[in-house]
Residue frames relative to the residue before (quaternion, step in Angstrom):
aa qw qx qy qz dx dy dz
M 1.0000 0.0000 0.0000 0.0000 0.00 0.00 0.00
E 0.1889 -0.7866 0.5822 0.0815 3.56 -0.93 0.94
F 0.1372 -0.7766 0.6118 0.0614 3.54 -1.01 0.89
N 0.1330 -0.7523 0.6398 0.0836 3.54 -1.08 0.79
I 0.0359 0.8025 -0.5900 0.0806 3.53 -0.57 1.20
C 0.0665 0.7861 -0.6097 0.0768 3.54 -0.92 0.94
S 0.3458 -0.7658 0.5096 0.1852 3.57 -0.93 0.87
L 0.4236 0.6973 -0.4849 0.3151 3.62 1.22 0.04
Q 0.1918 -0.7698 0.6026 0.0865 3.54 -1.00 0.91
F 0.0781 -0.7808 0.6188 0.0361 3.56 -0.84 0.97
S 0.2760 -0.7636 0.5595 0.1665 3.56 -0.69 1.05
A 0.6225 -0.5560 0.3997 0.3790 3.56 -1.15 0.59
A 0.6271 0.5540 -0.3363 0.4322 3.60 1.08 -0.68
N 0.7183 0.4417 -0.2519 0.4748 3.59 1.09 -0.68
E 0.5866 0.5955 -0.3777 0.3983 3.58 1.18 -0.29
K 0.4689 -0.6216 0.5410 0.3178 3.51 -1.17 0.66
P 0.6286 -0.5681 0.3585 0.3919 3.63 -1.03 0.63
D 0.7234 0.4150 -0.2611 0.4861 3.61 0.98 -0.75
N 0.6400 0.5456 -0.3119 0.4421 3.58 1.27 0.16
K 0.3404 0.7473 -0.4971 0.2802 3.59 1.14 0.52
L 0.7004 -0.4799 0.3250 0.4166 3.56 -1.28 0.22
D 0.6652 0.4979 -0.3097 0.4623 3.59 1.15 -0.47
R 0.2178 0.8207 -0.5005 0.1691 3.58 1.24 0.45
G 0.6120 0.5762 -0.3481 0.4150 3.58 1.02 -0.75
L 0.6593 0.5032 -0.3083 0.4659 3.58 1.10 -0.64
Q 0.7073 0.4645 -0.2517 0.4696 3.57 1.22 -0.42
Q 0.3487 0.7897 -0.4683 0.1882 3.62 1.21 0.10
T 0.6211 0.5472 -0.3692 0.4226 3.60 0.96 -0.66
A 0.5949 0.5562 -0.3673 0.4492 3.60 1.10 -0.56
H 0.6575 0.5229 -0.3103 0.4449 3.60 1.10 -0.63
L 0.5149 0.6320 -0.4358 0.3815 3.60 1.19 -0.09
E 0.5782 0.5589 -0.3784 0.4584 3.57 1.25 -0.21
K 0.5322 -0.6159 0.4719 0.3388 3.56 -1.09 0.70
N 0.8119 0.2894 -0.2385 0.4473 3.53 -1.32 0.51
S 0.5646 0.5933 -0.4114 0.4000 3.62 1.11 0.39
Y 0.6437 0.4551 -0.3326 0.5177 3.58 1.28 0.11
S 0.2271 -0.7380 0.6103 0.1767 3.53 -1.29 0.32
A 0.0202 -0.7947 0.6063 -0.0186 3.55 -1.10 0.73
V 0.2126 -0.7257 0.6362 0.1530 3.50 -1.33 0.42
T 0.0667 0.7740 -0.6263 0.0643 3.54 -1.11 0.75
S 0.5975 -0.5584 0.4403 0.3706 3.55 -1.32 -0.21
L 0.5569 -0.5859 0.4665 0.3591 3.58 -1.17 0.52
A 0.6666 0.4961 -0.2902 0.4747 3.57 1.22 -0.49
E 0.3522 0.7593 -0.4822 0.2587 3.61 1.26 0.22
A 0.6036 -0.5712 0.4283 0.3550 3.56 -1.21 0.64
K 0.6047 -0.6124 0.3805 0.3385 3.58 -1.05 0.84
D 0.6549 0.5196 -0.3296 0.4389 3.61 0.93 -0.80
V 0.6546 0.4908 -0.3045 0.4877 3.59 1.05 -0.76
L 0.6458 0.5184 -0.3168 0.4624 3.59 0.94 -0.88
S 0.6382 0.5332 -0.3267 0.4491 3.56 0.96 -0.83
A 0.6828 0.4730 -0.2878 0.4768 3.61 0.85 -0.96
L 0.6576 0.5032 -0.3140 0.4645 3.59 0.95 -0.83
S 0.6362 0.5331 -0.3288 0.4505 3.59 1.00 -0.78
I 0.6542 0.5009 -0.3116 0.4733 3.58 1.00 -0.78
V 0.7116 0.4611 -0.2595 0.4623 3.58 0.87 -0.97
C 0.7982 0.3306 -0.1497 0.4807 3.61 0.89 -0.93
G 0.2503 -0.7849 0.5294 0.2023 3.59 1.12 -0.50
E 0.8226 -0.1709 0.1416 0.5235 3.58 -0.83 -0.95
N 0.5802 0.5706 -0.3778 0.4417 3.58 1.26 0.06
L 0.4875 0.6046 -0.4561 0.4345 3.57 1.24 0.49
H 0.0819 -0.8162 0.5716 -0.0174 3.56 -0.67 1.18
F 0.2547 -0.7576 0.5866 0.1308 3.54 -1.23 0.59
A 0.0897 0.7824 -0.6096 0.0909 3.54 -1.02 0.87
A 0.4247 -0.6637 0.5496 0.2778 3.52 -1.33 0.32
G 0.7728 0.3888 -0.2682 0.4238 3.54 -1.23 0.48
A 0.4141 -0.7261 0.4987 0.2293 3.56 -0.64 1.16
G 0.6518 0.5279 -0.3207 0.4401 3.58 0.94 -0.83
Y 0.6509 0.5109 -0.3122 0.4667 3.56 0.98 -0.85
K 0.6681 0.4975 -0.3076 0.4599 3.58 0.91 -0.88
C 0.6139 0.5269 -0.3415 0.4785 3.59 1.09 -0.67
L 0.6487 0.5177 -0.3100 0.4639 3.59 0.99 -0.84
C 0.5918 0.5619 -0.3683 0.4454 3.59 1.08 -0.62
V 0.6611 0.4690 -0.3001 0.5029 3.59 1.05 -0.73
I 0.6411 0.5332 -0.3239 0.4469 3.59 0.88 -0.92
Q 0.7439 0.3981 -0.2196 0.4898 3.59 0.89 -0.92
D 0.4639 -0.7226 0.4071 0.3115 3.56 1.34 0.18
L 0.3291 0.7306 -0.5226 0.2912 3.57 1.07 0.72
V 0.7564 0.0720 -0.0511 0.6482 3.56 1.28 -0.57
D 0.5587 -0.6214 0.4417 0.3265 3.53 -1.27 0.39
F 0.8243 0.0804 0.0189 0.5601 3.58 1.03 -0.85
Y 0.1680 -0.6915 0.6855 0.1539 3.49 -1.39 0.42
V 0.0164 -0.8008 0.5970 -0.0439 3.57 -0.61 1.16
F 0.1243 0.7800 -0.6013 0.1211 3.56 -0.84 1.02
S 0.2402 -0.8254 0.5004 0.1032 3.58 -0.60 1.14
E 0.5837 0.6031 -0.3747 0.3939 3.59 1.17 -0.33
D 0.4322 -0.6969 0.5112 0.2574 3.56 -1.29 0.31
T 0.4334 0.7206 -0.4310 0.3274 3.56 1.11 0.73
T 0.5766 0.4834 -0.4280 0.5008 3.58 1.18 0.45
F 0.2762 -0.7781 0.5503 0.1246 3.54 -1.16 0.61
K 0.7146 -0.4556 0.3211 0.4226 3.55 -1.31 0.36
W 0.6672 0.5001 -0.3119 0.4555 3.60 0.99 -0.74
D 0.6022 0.5434 -0.3578 0.4627 3.62 1.24 -0.31
S 0.8035 0.3624 -0.1329 0.4531 3.54 1.02 -0.82
C 0.5711 0.6481 -0.4043 0.3005 3.63 1.03 -0.52
A 0.6894 0.4589 -0.3038 0.4710 3.65 0.84 -0.82
P 0.6667 0.4707 -0.3301 0.4743 3.65 0.84 -0.80
H 0.6023 0.5586 -0.3549 0.4464 3.58 1.07 -0.70
A 0.6538 0.5075 -0.3122 0.4665 3.60 0.94 -0.86
I 0.6531 0.4993 -0.3176 0.4725 3.59 0.96 -0.83
L 0.6570 0.5066 -0.3143 0.4615 3.59 0.92 -0.88
K 0.6207 0.5275 -0.3434 0.4674 3.61 1.01 -0.75
S 0.6606 0.5063 -0.3185 0.4537 3.60 0.95 -0.78
L 0.6774 0.4707 -0.2734 0.4948 3.58 1.24 -0.48
G 0.5967 -0.5766 0.3600 0.4265 3.58 1.28 -0.09
G 0.6198 0.5270 -0.3409 0.4711 3.57 1.28 0.20
G 0.1911 -0.7856 0.5707 0.1435 3.54 -1.07 -0.74
M 0.3475 -0.6893 0.5877 0.2424 3.50 -1.36 -0.29
L 0.1234 -0.8292 0.5451 0.0020 3.54 -0.65 1.19
D 0.5145 -0.5836 0.5295 0.3381 3.52 -1.37 0.35
L 0.3930 -0.7622 0.4633 0.2234 3.61 -0.37 1.22
S 0.6772 0.4956 -0.3173 0.4417 3.61 0.80 -0.92
E 0.6490 0.5007 -0.3211 0.4743 3.61 1.02 -0.71
C 0.6090 0.5397 -0.3456 0.4673 3.61 1.07 -0.69
I 0.6775 0.4888 -0.2892 0.4673 3.56 0.89 -0.98
K 0.6526 0.5151 -0.3151 0.4578 3.57 0.92 -0.91
S 0.6844 0.4825 -0.2929 0.4616 3.58 0.85 -0.93
A 0.6460 0.5109 -0.3242 0.4654 3.61 1.01 -0.77
N 0.6886 0.4751 -0.2852 0.4677 3.60 0.96 -0.82
Q 0.7089 0.4582 -0.2677 0.4646 3.60 0.97 -0.79
N 0.8275 0.2715 -0.0958 0.4820 3.54 0.71 -1.11
K 0.2618 -0.7524 0.5351 0.2811 3.55 1.21 -0.53
N 0.5252 0.6025 -0.4088 0.4406 3.55 1.25 0.58
L 0.1651 -0.8297 0.5294 0.0646 3.55 -0.19 1.27
C 0.5103 0.6619 -0.4164 0.3579 3.59 1.26 0.00
V 0.5211 0.6145 -0.4288 0.4086 3.60 1.23 -0.25
R 0.0784 -0.8057 0.5870 0.0042 3.57 -0.74 1.07
P 0.0744 -0.8270 0.5569 0.0206 3.61 0.06 1.27
H 0.1513 -0.8160 0.5545 0.0617 3.58 0.24 1.29
L 0.5804 -0.5641 0.4503 0.3771 3.53 -1.18 0.58
L 0.2334 -0.7600 0.5934 0.1257 3.55 -1.09 0.78
Y 0.2517 -0.8033 0.5305 0.1003 3.52 -1.05 0.80
N 0.6752 0.5191 -0.2818 0.4418 3.57 1.24 -0.12
S 0.7265 0.3557 -0.2696 0.5225 3.60 1.14 0.35
E 0.4355 -0.7014 0.5128 0.2355 3.53 -1.03 0.90
V 0.5421 -0.5627 0.4991 0.3748 3.56 -1.29 0.37
Q 0.4593 -0.7079 0.4699 0.2590 3.57 -0.69 1.11
G 0.8408 0.2015 -0.1680 0.4736 3.58 -0.96 0.94
A 0.5737 0.5905 -0.3862 0.4160 3.60 1.22 -0.11
K 0.2464 -0.7622 0.5824 0.1387 3.54 -1.22 0.51
G 0.8144 0.2455 -0.1857 0.4919 3.55 -1.23 0.49
A 0.8308 -0.1779 0.1517 0.5051 3.53 -1.11 -0.74
E 0.5545 0.6295 -0.3868 0.3830 3.62 1.15 -0.54
R 0.5337 0.6262 -0.4035 0.4003 3.60 1.23 -0.39
W 0.7629 0.3490 -0.1722 0.5163 3.59 1.18 -0.55
A 0.3660 0.7243 -0.4975 0.3063 3.58 1.19 0.53
N 0.4330 -0.6393 0.5586 0.3030 3.56 -1.25 0.46
K 0.1217 -0.8135 0.5676 0.0354 3.56 0.33 1.30
G 0.7690 0.3338 -0.2502 0.4844 3.55 -0.86 0.90
G 0.5097 -0.6766 0.4093 0.3390 3.56 1.25 0.02
L 0.2834 -0.7621 0.5603 0.1581 3.54 -1.30 -0.19
V 0.1654 -0.7167 0.6648 0.1304 3.49 -1.42 0.32
A 0.1069 -0.7774 0.6182 0.0445 3.59 -0.71 1.07
Y 0.0576 0.8073 -0.5797 0.0944 3.57 -0.93 0.93
R 0.4054 -0.7142 0.5230 0.2282 3.57 -1.29 0.42
S 0.8047 0.2489 -0.0906 0.5312 3.58 1.11 -0.58
E 0.4488 -0.6893 0.5064 0.2588 3.58 -0.78 1.07
E 0.6598 0.5185 -0.3140 0.4441 3.58 0.92 -0.91
Q 0.6609 0.4960 -0.3044 0.4738 3.56 0.93 -0.90
L 0.6146 0.5647 -0.3458 0.4288 3.57 0.99 -0.83
E 0.6447 0.5428 -0.3253 0.4289 3.58 0.88 -0.92
F 0.7156 0.4385 -0.2558 0.4798 3.60 0.80 -0.99
F 0.6341 0.5316 -0.3237 0.4589 3.58 0.97 -0.87
F 0.7078 0.4743 -0.2857 0.4387 3.57 0.77 -1.00
K 0.5835 0.5527 -0.3784 0.4593 3.61 1.09 -0.56
L 0.6698 0.4797 -0.2945 0.4843 3.58 0.92 -0.89
F 0.6421 0.5357 -0.3189 0.4461 3.58 0.93 -0.93
I 0.6891 0.4736 -0.2835 0.4696 3.62 0.80 -0.98
N 0.6461 0.5252 -0.3258 0.4478 3.61 0.96 -0.79
N 0.7472 0.3653 -0.1994 0.5181 3.61 1.17 -0.52
F 0.5453 0.6300 -0.3796 0.4021 3.57 1.32 0.04
V 0.0414 -0.7655 0.6421 0.0020 3.56 -0.85 1.03
F 0.2846 -0.7927 0.5167 0.1538 3.55 -0.31 1.27
T 0.1061 -0.8396 0.5327 0.0105 3.60 -0.61 1.16
K 0.5490 0.6305 -0.4096 0.3651 3.61 1.20 -0.14
């Protein structure tokens, strides 16, 4: 049995209208483009920015700092944090990942999500970031990089719909 416990308090006044407890009943509304919000880096890859721009529209935000962007998801300021580069490290993501898990969300390896969606068309695979294994062949601090990027989220249900839209608009250019 798994328990998710979090002491964060969200008042009704601070919640976005589409972020109420009945969010699960509103998932079909999220199948429309531009109904999600995300934060990423200005240095994000063009293919990822393009897909995020289509899915989020003007709800795509840019910020510096992995920790800050994770906090934006934790505090429900945005729905997702998407980053494809390998310039974040395990120490940037482990505490926010634990908080997101307590809220019913998590943090996934973006490249593994994309690979699994393209190969299997099975979006149910959830390749959560791992903290107990080094990056093979890397040296120094690079051994603890989040190779493949990450996706931080608060809601499993939202992730499923968001990622379907993201993959449908993703054109891999690397």
